[in-house]
N, C-alpha and C positions, 0 to 999 in steps of 0.2 A: 835640762832634766831635773839637775840636782837642786836647782834654786825653786822651781815650780814643786818637785815633791816635797821637798822641805816646808817649803809655805803651806801647802796643803794639810800635811801632817800637822804642824803649829796650828792651825785654823781649825780642823777637826778634832785636834785634843782639848784646844779652849771650849770647844761648843759641846764637845763631851761630857767635860767637865762641868759646865753650865748645865745641860740637862741631867747629870748624877744630882747636883747639888740643889736642883729644884724637884728631884724624886723622880725625873722620867728617866727611868733606868733602860727600858727599851729601846728608845731614840738615843741613848747614851751608847750603847751597846751598838747600834747601827753607825754611830759616828765614828766607833772605835774600828769596825771594818773597814770604811773609808780610809781610815788614817792607815790601816795594814795595804791597802793599795796602792796609796801615795807612797808609803814604806819602798814597797817595790818599784814603782816609778823612780824613786829619787837613788835606789841601789843601782838600779840599772845604769842612770848617770855617773856614778861614783865609778863604778866598774869600766865604763868607758873612761872616762878621764883618766884615772889612775894608770889605764892600759897604753895611753897614750905618752903619760909621762914620765913614768917609771919604770926602772929595771925591774924582771920578771920578779926576783927574790923579794923586792921591797911590796910587788903586789900581793906574793904569797904570805908576806908578814902582817900586811893590812888585812886581809880578808881572815888570818887567824886571828887578828887583835878583834875583829868584829864578832867572831862566833865566842871569843872570852867575856868581850863587853856584853853578847846578849843574853849569855850564864849568868854575869854578875846582876844584871836587871832582873832577870828572873829570880835569882834566888832572894833579892833585896826588895821585891815588889810588895810580896806580903805584909814584911813588917812596917814597910813604910805606909801602905795604905790603912795599916792599923793603928798606926801613930796618930797624932791630932792633925795630921793633913787631911784624913778621912779618903774616900774616892774622888772626890772631886779635887781636893788640893793636890792629890797624887798624879792627877792628869794633868792640872795647872802645871805642875812640877815640869814636866816633861814639855810641856808646850812651849814654857818660857826656853828651855834647851835648843828646841827647834828653833824659836825666834833668834836664838843667839845662833845658831849654825845657819841662818838664813843671812844674818848680817855678815858672819865670816866669810858665807860664800859670794856675798854683793862684793866685797871691798877687799878680800886676801887671794881669791883664787883667779886664776888669770885663764883667761878664754884661749882654746887650744884650736879652735877651728882655722883652717891654712896653715898650719903651723907642720914644717915636717923636723926630720932629725939629720936629715942630709945639710 
């Protein structure tokens, strides 16, 4: 679920950036909404993976860090959009981060199916 969600996010952000760059803002906003759905799918996968692999306190710290990161992204997004990147570059920047996340998930995160703590 994590890989699928991150890949969908990356592609929809890439396409949304292209839509904004070409002047199709409505289509871009629709794609951003699809990105939100993909984020929900990805977060469900991350939550399940973390619950299976880490102690409860680590999961609490992970969840808290997610809220802090979301706050930082919300506070800095306007300044990034107003910079030379613009709306399209802003979305492409986050698409690159998602592609890096897909790469990380594919090559560095272990599969937990069938594993137990016993």
